[in-house]
Backbone bond lengths (Angstrom), bond angles and torsions (degrees), N, CA, C in turn:
res aa  C-N    CA-C-N  psi(-1)  N-CA   C-N-CA  omega(-1)  CA-C   N-CA-C  phi
1 M - - - 1.462 - - 1.516 109.15 -
2 S 1.287 117.96 141.80 1.444 122.62 179.90 1.526 110.41 -72.01
3 E 1.353 115.11 156.74 1.458 119.85 177.53 1.533 109.75 -70.40
4 G 1.334 114.47 164.47 1.461 118.25 175.83 1.502 112.09 94.30
5 D 1.325 115.37 -151.85 1.456 120.80 -172.62 1.527 113.04 -96.37
6 E 1.312 117.63 10.57 1.452 118.70 -177.28 1.525 110.71 -67.16
7 K 1.313 115.12 146.92 1.464 119.95 178.91 1.525 109.40 -72.77
8 P 1.350 117.45 150.68 1.458 120.04 170.78 1.531 110.20 -60.16
9 T 1.312 116.27 153.08 1.466 121.32 -177.86 1.523 110.51 -106.83
10 V 1.328 115.69 129.95 1.463 122.86 178.12 1.523 108.28 -117.69
11 L 1.334 116.04 129.32 1.466 122.12 175.72 1.525 108.63 -103.16
12 V 1.332 116.57 118.23 1.471 122.38 178.86 1.527 108.25 -97.69
13 V 1.339 116.39 119.44 1.468 121.99 -179.83 1.523 108.05 -114.78
14 E 1.315 116.59 110.13 1.471 121.96 -170.73 1.525 108.31 -159.16
15 D 1.343 117.22 135.19 1.467 118.82 -177.29 1.531 112.89 -89.56
16 E 1.335 117.38 -7.08 1.464 119.52 176.97 1.527 109.32 -97.39
17 R 1.331 115.63 113.59 1.456 120.84 -175.14 1.526 112.35 -58.53
18 A 1.318 117.10 -38.26 1.468 120.03 -178.41 1.526 110.94 -63.07
19 L 1.332 117.24 -37.46 1.463 119.95 178.47 1.524 111.22 -70.69
20 I 1.335 116.45 -39.12 1.464 119.19 175.86 1.526 109.90 -55.93
21 E 1.340 115.93 -49.07 1.469 119.91 -178.10 1.523 111.48 -62.32
22 L 1.332 116.57 -37.34 1.464 120.88 179.02 1.528 110.26 -65.51
23 Y 1.331 116.94 -49.22 1.462 120.59 -179.01 1.534 110.81 -62.22
24 V 1.334 116.52 -39.80 1.467 119.76 178.82 1.528 110.19 -60.44
25 R 1.332 116.81 -43.76 1.473 119.86 178.88 1.528 110.88 -60.00
26 W 1.308 116.41 -40.28 1.461 120.41 -179.08 1.530 111.83 -68.15
27 L 1.324 116.44 -34.24 1.466 120.83 -169.19 1.527 114.67 -98.02
28 E 1.331 117.49 -24.28 1.465 120.03 -164.32 1.524 114.44 -65.13
29 D 1.326 118.59 -23.37 1.465 119.33 179.90 1.525 112.04 -68.11
30 D 1.315 116.42 -32.21 1.468 120.31 -173.50 1.522 114.42 -110.61
31 Y 1.333 117.47 -13.60 1.463 120.38 -173.23 1.523 111.78 -136.31
32 E 1.330 114.91 154.63 1.455 120.29 164.19 1.526 106.09 -78.44
33 V 1.309 118.68 124.95 1.465 121.41 -174.20 1.530 110.06 -115.08
34 L 1.331 114.94 123.22 1.460 122.07 171.20 1.521 107.32 -105.33
35 T 1.331 117.46 152.17 1.463 120.03 -179.86 1.519 110.82 -132.93
36 A 1.329 114.53 151.76 1.459 121.64 176.00 1.515 108.09 -146.44
37 E 1.339 117.07 135.53 1.467 121.19 -176.87 1.522 112.68 -96.99
38 G 1.316 117.32 16.92 1.461 120.45 177.28 1.513 110.10 -175.30
39 G 1.336 115.36 171.32 1.452 120.51 -175.55 1.516 114.18 -64.39
40 E 1.333 116.34 -45.53 1.463 119.50 -179.42 1.530 110.86 -61.71
41 A 1.338 116.09 -43.32 1.469 120.17 178.36 1.525 111.11 -63.37
42 A 1.331 116.70 -35.19 1.466 120.29 179.52 1.521 110.67 -63.00
43 L 1.320 116.97 -44.30 1.457 120.24 -178.78 1.526 111.11 -67.76
44 E 1.328 116.47 -31.46 1.464 119.71 176.34 1.533 110.65 -68.84
45 Q 1.321 116.60 -36.55 1.470 121.41 -178.41 1.526 111.90 -76.01
46 F 1.318 116.69 -27.58 1.463 120.64 -169.50 1.525 111.44 -73.58
47 D 1.347 115.21 134.19 1.458 121.04 170.43 1.531 108.45 -153.72
48 D 1.317 116.97 -171.92 1.463 120.58 -174.10 1.526 113.75 -65.96
49 S 1.336 117.01 -15.02 1.469 119.01 -178.69 1.529 112.27 -78.14
50 V 1.337 117.99 -14.49 1.473 121.46 -177.47 1.525 109.79 -79.45
51 D 1.325 116.15 125.57 1.463 121.72 -178.85 1.525 112.75 -95.33
52 V 1.340 116.36 -38.27 1.463 121.76 -177.68 1.524 108.92 -137.91
53 V 1.344 116.53 136.40 1.466 122.12 173.81 1.526 108.03 -113.16
54 L 1.329 116.73 128.31 1.467 122.93 171.15 1.521 106.23 -101.81
55 L 1.319 117.13 112.24 1.461 121.85 -163.85 1.525 112.38 -122.34
56 D 1.326 115.97 120.03 1.463 121.36 173.27 1.529 108.85 -73.41
57 R 1.328 117.74 150.04 1.472 120.26 178.96 1.519 112.46 -91.57
58 L 1.330 116.79 -44.73 1.461 120.30 -175.36 1.518 110.04 -95.59
59 M 1.336 115.50 104.64 1.465 120.33 177.94 1.519 108.75 -138.39
60 P 1.330 117.75 149.65 1.463 120.01 176.15 1.527 109.83 -61.72
61 G 1.316 116.77 147.74 1.453 119.40 179.92 1.516 110.24 76.96
62 M 1.293 115.81 -118.59 1.463 121.65 -176.94 1.526 110.15 -79.57
63 S 1.322 117.28 122.46 1.467 121.00 -177.66 1.522 110.88 -76.26
64 G 1.322 114.79 163.70 1.454 119.81 176.15 1.519 112.24 -61.52
65 D 1.335 117.58 -35.21 1.464 120.90 177.68 1.528 110.48 -61.43
66 E 1.331 116.42 -41.22 1.463 120.55 179.08 1.522 111.31 -68.34
67 V 1.332 116.28 -40.13 1.467 120.03 176.78 1.525 110.06 -60.89
68 L 1.324 116.29 -44.65 1.461 120.90 -179.98 1.528 111.06 -58.83
69 A 1.330 116.62 -45.12 1.461 120.11 179.69 1.534 111.00 -60.62
70 E 1.336 116.50 -41.07 1.469 120.58 178.76 1.532 110.72 -65.69
71 L 1.324 116.36 -43.85 1.462 119.78 179.45 1.519 111.47 -60.54
72 R 1.330 116.02 -40.92 1.466 119.77 -178.10 1.532 112.02 -70.51
73 E 1.326 117.33 -24.30 1.459 119.13 173.17 1.523 110.72 -69.95
74 Q 1.336 116.07 -29.81 1.459 120.63 -179.70 1.522 112.44 -82.86
75 T 1.330 117.12 -39.29 1.465 120.19 -175.27 1.522 111.29 -161.72
76 T 1.325 115.11 150.19 1.469 120.07 169.67 1.524 109.99 -107.99
77 E 1.329 116.63 -0.23 1.461 120.57 -175.72 1.529 112.43 -77.42
78 C 1.330 117.38 -42.87 1.455 121.36 -178.42 1.527 110.14 -66.67
79 K 1.320 116.51 137.69 1.460 120.66 179.22 1.527 109.85 -89.68
80 V 1.337 116.13 138.38 1.459 121.27 -177.42 1.526 109.75 -126.40
81 A 1.336 115.74 125.10 1.460 121.14 172.29 1.525 108.07 -112.43
82 M 1.323 116.75 125.70 1.454 120.65 172.02 1.528 107.31 -76.57
83 V 1.328 116.97 128.61 1.469 122.39 177.96 1.522 105.37 -123.93
84 T 1.331 116.80 102.23 1.451 119.63 -162.20 1.514 112.61 -151.35
85 A 1.326 115.33 157.28 1.460 121.08 173.76 1.521 111.55 -85.97
86 V 1.332 117.83 -3.88 1.463 121.85 -178.34 1.528 109.08 -79.37
87 E 1.332 116.74 118.19 1.460 120.07 175.19 1.528 108.31 -65.33
88 P 1.331 118.66 134.35 1.462 120.55 -175.41 1.519 112.53 -66.24
89 D 1.333 115.66 138.00 1.459 122.52 172.84 1.525 107.66 -113.78
90 F 1.319 117.44 -179.88 1.461 120.03 -173.84 1.526 112.93 -66.08
91 D 1.337 117.69 -14.65 1.463 119.19 177.59 1.527 112.19 -65.12
92 V 1.331 117.55 -19.68 1.469 118.90 -178.53 1.530 112.01 -66.57
93 I 1.342 116.74 -20.56 1.466 119.77 -175.97 1.524 111.19 -59.96
94 T 1.326 116.68 -36.43 1.465 119.82 -176.63 1.526 113.04 -96.77
95 M 1.327 117.87 1.82 1.456 120.21 -179.40 1.529 110.96 -82.34
96 G 1.335 115.97 153.75 1.454 120.61 -171.37 1.511 116.13 -91.46
97 F 1.337 118.78 25.63 1.461 119.25 178.41 1.532 110.26 -84.87
98 D 1.333 115.02 167.69 1.463 121.49 -178.75 1.518 113.06 -105.32
99 D 1.327 117.41 -22.85 1.462 120.68 177.88 1.521 108.27 -155.56
100 Y 1.343 115.68 161.82 1.468 120.42 -173.43 1.521 108.45 -139.78
101 L 1.331 116.34 115.55 1.464 121.88 178.52 1.517 109.04 -114.09
102 T 1.328 116.25 131.48 1.455 120.62 179.21 1.526 109.39 -99.31
103 K 1.342 115.90 125.44 1.465 121.05 178.66 1.528 110.27 -64.60
104 P 1.323 116.98 152.39 1.465 127.92 -2.44 1.524 111.47 -74.03
105 V 1.336 115.77 143.28 1.458 122.18 -177.38 1.525 109.39 -108.02
106 E 1.317 116.24 132.28 1.461 120.77 177.34 1.535 110.25 -81.82
107 R 1.313 115.20 155.82 1.467 120.98 -178.52 1.526 111.60 -54.72
108 E 1.321 116.74 -49.38 1.460 120.21 -176.29 1.528 111.35 -62.54
109 E 1.328 116.17 -39.60 1.459 120.37 179.85 1.526 111.16 -63.11
110 L 1.320 116.32 -42.62 1.465 120.20 -179.88 1.523 110.74 -65.23
111 L 1.339 117.18 -46.47 1.459 120.80 -178.48 1.529 111.61 -65.06
112 E 1.319 116.73 -40.55 1.464 119.77 179.02 1.521 110.87 -65.18
113 T 1.331 116.62 -37.78 1.460 120.21 179.65 1.523 111.11 -64.68
114 V 1.327 116.90 -45.92 1.467 120.24 178.98 1.526 110.20 -60.45
115 Q 1.326 116.79 -43.71 1.464 119.76 -178.95 1.523 111.00 -64.98
116 R 1.333 117.42 -41.01 1.467 120.72 178.03 1.527 110.63 -61.17
117 L 1.322 116.21 -44.59 1.461 119.63 -177.99 1.527 110.87 -64.52
118 L 1.309 117.48 -39.39 1.465 119.84 177.13 1.527 110.63 -65.01
119 S 1.320 117.47 -39.79 1.462 121.24 178.98 1.526 111.26 -63.75
120 R 1.317 116.25 -31.85 1.462 120.63 -177.11 1.515 113.35 -64.59
121 S 1.322 117.88 -20.60 1.462 120.24 -178.28 1.524 111.79 -60.70
122 D 1.331 116.91 -21.10 1.462 120.41 -178.75 1.523 113.00 -86.07
123 F 1.314 117.95 -7.26 1.456 120.33 -174.17 1.524 112.00 -90.28
124 A 1.315 115.68 156.43 1.457 122.07 177.79 1.528 110.32 -71.81
125 D 1.333 114.95 166.85 1.471 120.55 -174.75 1.522 112.58 -57.73
126 L 1.335 117.86 -42.94 1.466 120.11 -178.99 1.516 110.84 -61.79
127 E 1.318 116.21 -42.45 1.460 120.10 179.98 1.526 110.82 -65.08
128 Q 1.330 116.10 -40.15 1.460 119.55 -179.69 1.526 110.78 -64.94
129 E 1.339 116.53 -39.60 1.469 119.05 178.31 1.526 110.42 -66.01
130 L 1.326 116.54 -40.57 1.474 119.68 178.59 1.526 110.54 -61.79
131 Y 1.322 116.44 -42.42 1.470 119.34 179.34 1.525 110.39 -61.72
132 S 1.335 116.21 -48.36 1.464 120.46 -177.16 1.526 111.49 -61.28
133 L 1.341 116.20 -46.17 1.472 119.35 -179.16 1.527 111.17 -68.26
134 S 1.337 117.38 -33.78 1.471 120.33 177.07 1.527 110.30 -64.62
135 A 1.344 116.02 -38.39 1.464 119.59 178.03 1.525 110.71 -64.36
136 K 1.339 116.71 -39.56 1.466 120.16 178.71 1.527 110.72 -67.13
137 Q 1.327 116.04 -41.30 1.458 119.59 177.04 1.527 110.66 -60.68
138 A 1.340 116.40 -43.35 1.463 120.50 -179.96 1.522 111.19 -63.06
139 A 1.346 116.12 -41.75 1.463 119.78 -179.95 1.526 111.10 -62.98
140 L 1.319 116.92 -42.18 1.472 120.22 -179.11 1.525 111.25 -70.29
141 R 1.326 117.40 -39.19 1.463 119.52 178.96 1.520 111.61 -63.23
142 S 1.330 116.09 -31.38 1.460 119.04 -178.07 1.525 112.29 -78.38
143 S 1.351 117.24 -17.09 1.468 119.03 -174.07 1.525 114.26 -116.20
144 K 1.333 117.30 -15.46 1.469 120.66 -175.50 1.523 110.95 -114.57
145 P 1.331 117.44 141.13 1.467 119.20 173.54 1.530 110.53 -68.16
146 D 1.335 116.34 154.24 1.465 120.96 -177.00 1.526 112.15 -56.38
147 E 1.337 117.27 -36.75 1.460 120.16 -177.77 1.534 111.29 -62.87
148 E 1.330 115.89 -40.67 1.467 119.54 -179.31 1.526 110.73 -69.10
149 L 1.326 116.83 -38.55 1.465 119.90 176.71 1.528 110.35 -62.20
150 A 1.326 116.48 -41.89 1.458 120.70 -177.30 1.528 112.28 -65.21
151 E 1.342 117.13 -26.77 1.466 120.93 -177.30 1.527 113.08 -90.49
152 S 1.321 117.49 -5.86 1.466 121.10 -173.48 1.526 111.64 -91.38
153 E 1.340 115.86 121.54 1.468 119.97 175.36 1.526 110.85 -66.54
154 E 1.351 116.51 -37.52 1.466 119.73 179.74 1.528 110.54 -61.51
155 Y 1.334 115.43 -41.45 1.468 118.90 -179.12 1.529 110.33 -68.99
156 A 1.320 117.16 -37.02 1.471 120.36 177.13 1.528 110.49 -63.06
157 D 1.338 116.52 -41.26 1.469 120.17 177.01 1.529 110.66 -62.72
158 L 1.341 116.06 -40.31 1.462 120.68 178.24 1.525 110.49 -60.59
159 E 1.323 117.28 -46.86 1.465 120.34 -179.71 1.525 111.46 -64.03
160 N 1.345 116.76 -38.14 1.462 119.91 178.94 1.530 110.66 -64.10
161 R 1.332 115.78 -42.85 1.463 119.30 179.71 1.533 110.76 -64.97
162 L 1.325 117.26 -38.66 1.456 120.38 177.06 1.534 110.94 -61.44
163 S 1.326 116.90 -41.44 1.469 120.58 178.46 1.522 110.65 -62.59
164 E 1.354 115.87 -42.94 1.467 119.91 178.64 1.522 111.03 -61.06
165 L 1.342 115.52 -45.12 1.460 119.68 -178.71 1.522 111.70 -62.77
166 R 1.334 116.17 -42.72 1.464 118.91 -179.88 1.530 110.25 -61.87
167 S 1.331 116.83 -39.71 1.462 120.18 179.18 1.522 110.88 -64.69
168 E 1.334 116.12 -43.84 1.458 120.11 179.86 1.527 111.15 -63.53
169 I 1.331 115.81 -42.64 1.467 119.51 -178.96 1.525 110.56 -69.92
170 D 1.332 117.49 -39.46 1.465 120.13 177.83 1.527 110.70 -59.04
171 A 1.330 116.91 -35.80 1.460 120.91 -178.47 1.525 112.16 -68.47
172 T 1.331 116.37 -24.06 1.463 119.53 -177.64 1.530 112.94 -108.14
173 L 1.332 117.27 -0.10 1.470 120.31 -176.48 1.524 114.31 -54.44
174 P 1.342 119.66 -38.51 1.472 117.50 -178.95 1.523 113.25 -57.93
175 E 1.332 116.62 -25.26 1.468 119.49 -178.30 1.520 112.31 -94.59
176 M 1.311 118.23 0.65 1.458 119.82 -171.64 1.522 111.69 -122.13
177 E 1.327 114.70 145.42 1.466 120.75 172.99 1.522 107.05 -92.30
178 S 1.336 117.73 83.37 1.451 118.60 -170.72 1.523 113.67 -123.13
179 D 1.336 117.31 21.79 1.463 119.05 179.24 1.525 111.18 -58.07
180 E 1.335 115.95 -44.97 1.460 120.03 -178.81 1.520 110.61 -63.48
181 F 1.344 115.64 -40.93 1.461 119.67 179.50 1.527 111.42 -63.12
182 V 1.336 115.86 -47.73 1.467 119.91 -180.00 1.523 110.04 -58.35
183 A 1.326 117.05 -41.75 1.463 120.86 179.33 1.522 111.01 -62.62
184 M 1.338 116.57 -39.97 1.466 119.39 -179.14 1.526 111.00 -66.39
185 V 1.340 116.68 -43.21 1.466 119.18 179.70 1.519 110.38 -64.91
186 R 1.323 116.62 -38.41 1.474 119.11 177.46 1.519 110.79 -62.67
187 D 1.332 116.43 -37.41 1.462 120.14 177.01 1.521 110.36 -60.58
188 I 1.330 116.56 -45.83 1.475 120.47 -179.69 1.517 109.71 -62.37
189 E 1.336 116.14 -47.00 1.463 119.47 -178.22 1.517 110.95 -64.12
190 G 1.343 116.21 -34.88 1.464 119.85 176.98 1.509 111.65 -64.19
191 E 1.353 116.30 -41.23 1.467 120.38 178.48 1.526 110.34 -63.72
192 S 1.340 116.77 -39.13 1.459 118.76 -178.24 1.518 110.74 -70.09
193 D 1.339 116.92 -35.45 1.474 119.19 178.16 1.510 110.80 -65.51
194 E 1.331 116.37 -37.31 1.462 119.43 179.93 1.516 111.24 -65.07
195 G 1.362 116.48 -35.40 1.457 119.21 -174.87 1.509 113.78 -95.76
196 G 1.342 117.41 -6.19 1.453 120.22 -170.35 1.509 113.78 -59.82
197 G 1.342 114.93 128.68 1.438 121.61 171.82 1.496 116.29 70.67
198 E 1.293 118.91 4.59 1.463 119.78 -178.18 1.519 110.41 -89.47
199 D 1.301 117.44 146.38 1.453 121.34 172.78 1.513 108.22 -77.52
200 R 1.358 116.16 137.35 1.455 119.43 -178.80 1.501 109.74 -130.87
């Protein structure tokens, strides 16, 4: 984001024009909004001024997963939220997104997600990794039954890494101003507990 009073920039990548227009209406009061109706157009639009990307997964031509991989080769600074009708599977654990929203998405949920991602830019690397992995855990808990989670080695590795991160962050908390961060992670974990194992 540029210095001064300029609004943060959000790039909306979505192949359904009606959804693009809806998201723009929700976002335009608080953000500079760029739009792209496909993966190739998204990469053409993307530059260092983009703070947050809202990225659909299923698009004709270049998929959202491919766009994400390209974006991550360019930068790890920009925050990316997948906004998609695809229910998350265990492959999301290794993907480079920061948050995962399953359509249909409500206005408040979208705005809160963008604000959270922008706030995350101030956090240290360990905190950012904890946030990202917590979001993936929440997404999987909301879409997978408990039995399937219990049988997954990938999910067990994810939980182990989360435990390690929490221990590392707890050890450094006295030196960090992380009340807001802790509250945000608790919010994510609370959402995942509410949705865990339920059929949707």
